[in-house]
N, C-alpha and C positions, 0 to 999 in steps of 0.2 A: 494583770499583764496586758489585757486587751486595751485598757485605757492608756497604758504606757506606750503601746504600739501606735495608738492614735496620735498621741502627743509627739512621738518621734516622727511620724509621717508628716505632720504639719510643719515641723521644723525643717525637714528635708525639702518640703515644697517651697519654703521660704529661702532655701539656699544653704542650710546647715551641711557641713562637710563630714563625710565618713572617711577619715584618713587611716593610716596604718603605721604602727611603730614596730621596732624590733626588740620590744621588751621581753626579757627572759626571766625565768625564776630558777632558783637553785635549791637542791637538797644538800644539806651540810652534815658532815659527820658530827655526832653529838660530843665527841671528845676533842678531836683535832680542829673542828670547824672547817676542814677542807671540803670543797665541793665534791659530792659523790654522783650528782646527776644534774643535768641542765636541760631545760625545755622552754619552748616559746610560750609566753603567757597567752592563755586563751580566755576570751571574754564570753561568759555564759549568759543565757537569757535572764537569769536573776540579777546579774551585774547590770545589764541594760535597763531592767525594770527600776532598780534602785537609782541608777544614774539619772533616769528621766525625771523622777520626782525630785531629786536633788537639784537638777537644773531649774525645774519649775519653782522650787522654794527660793533659790538664789535670785532668780529673775524677779519674783514678787517682792523680796526684801530690797533689792536694788531700786525698784520703782518707789517703794515706800520711803526709804531714807533719802532719796533724791528729791521727792516732793517736799519732805519736811526740812531737809538741810541742803538746799541747792548749792551753797557756797563751800561747804566742807564735808560733803559726803565722800565715802570711799567706795569706788567702783572698780571694775576690772574691764579693760578694753583690749581688743585684739585687732591691730592694724591689718590692712590688706597685705597679701604676700609680696615677696620681692619680685618685681616685674622681670628683671633680667634673668633671674633663676628660672622662672616659669617659661620664659622665651627659650632658654637653653633646653629645658625639658620638652617643650613643644617641638623644637627642631630635631631632637633625638627621636621622639615618637613618630615624627613625620616619615622617618626612614623605615618605620614599620607599617606605613600606610594609614596612620591615624591622624585625623584632623582635631588637634587638641586646642580648644578655645578656653579662655579664662578671663573674659572681660568683667565677670561678676562671680560671686561665690556660687550662685545657682548654675551659671554656665560651666564653671570649673567642676562642680559636682556632677553635672551631666557628662562632661568629657571623661571624668574618672570612671563613671559607670560604663561608658562605651569602650574603655581601654581594656579589651579582652582578646585573648587568643585561644581558640578551641584546642590547639595543640599544646598549650602551656597553661595549666590551671593556676600556676603561681604568678603569672604575668601581671594580673590586675593588682595583686597584693604588692608586688614590687613597684609598680607605677604609683600606687598610693603612698608607699613608703618614701619614694623619691619626691613626691609632691609635698609630703610633710616637711622635708628638709628645705623647701622653698618658703615655708611659713615664717612670718616674723614672730617674735616673742610676745605673748600676752603680758600686760603689765597692770599693776594697781595704780590708781591715780586719784587725785583730789578733784572733785567735780568743779570747784571754783577756779581751777588752774588750767583747764583744758576746754577748748571750744565744744559746744554741744554736738556739732557735726562729727566729732571724733570719738564720741562715747561708745560707738557700736562694737560688738564682738563679731568679727568676720567669720570665724570658724563655726560658731553656734548660731549665726544668723539672728542675733538678738540685739535690740537697740539699747537695752540696759541690762547689765549683768554685774554680779559681785560674788564674793565667796562668803557664805554664811554657815554652811552645814558642817564644818570641821574645826571648831574652835580648840579641840584638844591637840591639834597638830599644826595649826596655822595661826600666827598672831593677827593676820589680817581679819580673820573671822571673829576674833575677840573684839577688835575695834568695831566691826560691823554689828556685832551683838549689842554693844553699848549704844551705838547709833539707833538701832531698832528699838531697844528698850526705852530710850528717850522719845523716839518718834511715836510710840504707842502709849506714852504716859506712865510707864512703870517706875522710872527713876530719872533724875536729871542727868544731862550729859556732862561728863567731866570737863573741867575748864581746859584741860590739855587737848581736848578734841573740838574746841570751839574756836580754833585759830587755823586759818588756811595755811600759813607758813609751816605750822607744826604738823599738819596732816601731810603736806607736800614732803616734808622731811621724813616722816614715817614711811610714806610710800616709797621714797628713794631707798631707804634702808631695807624695807621688805623685799623690793624687787632685786636688790643686790644679794640678799641672803637666799632668795629663791633661785637665782642663777647659780650661786655657789653650791646649793643643795643638789641641783640638777647635774652639775659637773661632777660632784662627788659621787652621785649615784651611777653615772655613766662610767666613771673611773673604777668604781667597785665592781660593776658588771664586767668590764673589760678584764680586770685582774682575776676574778673568779672564773671567767671563761678560759683565760690562759692557764690557770692552775688546773682546771678540769682536763683540758685537752693535753696538757703536758703529762699528766698522770696516765693518760690513755695511750700515749705514744703516737707514732705515725698512723695516718688514716687517709683514705681516699673518699671524696664526696663530689657530687655535682655542684657547680656554683655558677653564678651569673656575674660577669664583670659589670659593675655599675659606674665606675669612675676610674680614669687613668690619670695619674699625677707624674710629675718628674721623678718623685722619690719612690714610686711604686703604684700599685693599683688597689682599688677597693672592690671587694666581691661580696655577694650575698649567698650564703650557703643554705 
């Protein structure tokens, strides 16, 4: 764990962001599958330890396959966030007396660390959640199809990154495993992965499926949250209004 903390500290120094999400987990009835409890997902020290070494492995594999297959490697990049969205967030936070700067990922990380209120311990988490919504989607790409200057991963502060560690649940990792095995001489690279147009097409399909899976996950969480609170009846709770629309308002409970 000590080594993991050192690695994490170095990434943060380079500009890696510590954002926040509103991910929740549910306890389901064994028979009806109706939600019986809902709670915010909490990341433990062991999760962070595993995550850090997974990131290190992904980074090392990305470097290796790029060096070996510069024209049809499969990496993952994360573009800089939406500028207008961050400007809106900065304007909102200025009303709370905060100077929110975001000219680089390191500067944004520093601004997030400073966005605190002693009277409201949840304020920083809320700001990080709102900053997360300003982020662009990370995407898979073919290395021969994108300029080198755009290879970087903004959120992780890494110049080269891919997904390698979860081939049982992501097809991108399967393709990366094949690239790595060929790169270290374990087996030849399949012909289907020796074509830049074929890899570009695969990346487009994977990115589309990834977005669909994210939307399905969010819809499932929304549905189960609704079912849980419907079964509990009316309740009162403190909340923070985070956005006002013509059709209603968005609050964080």
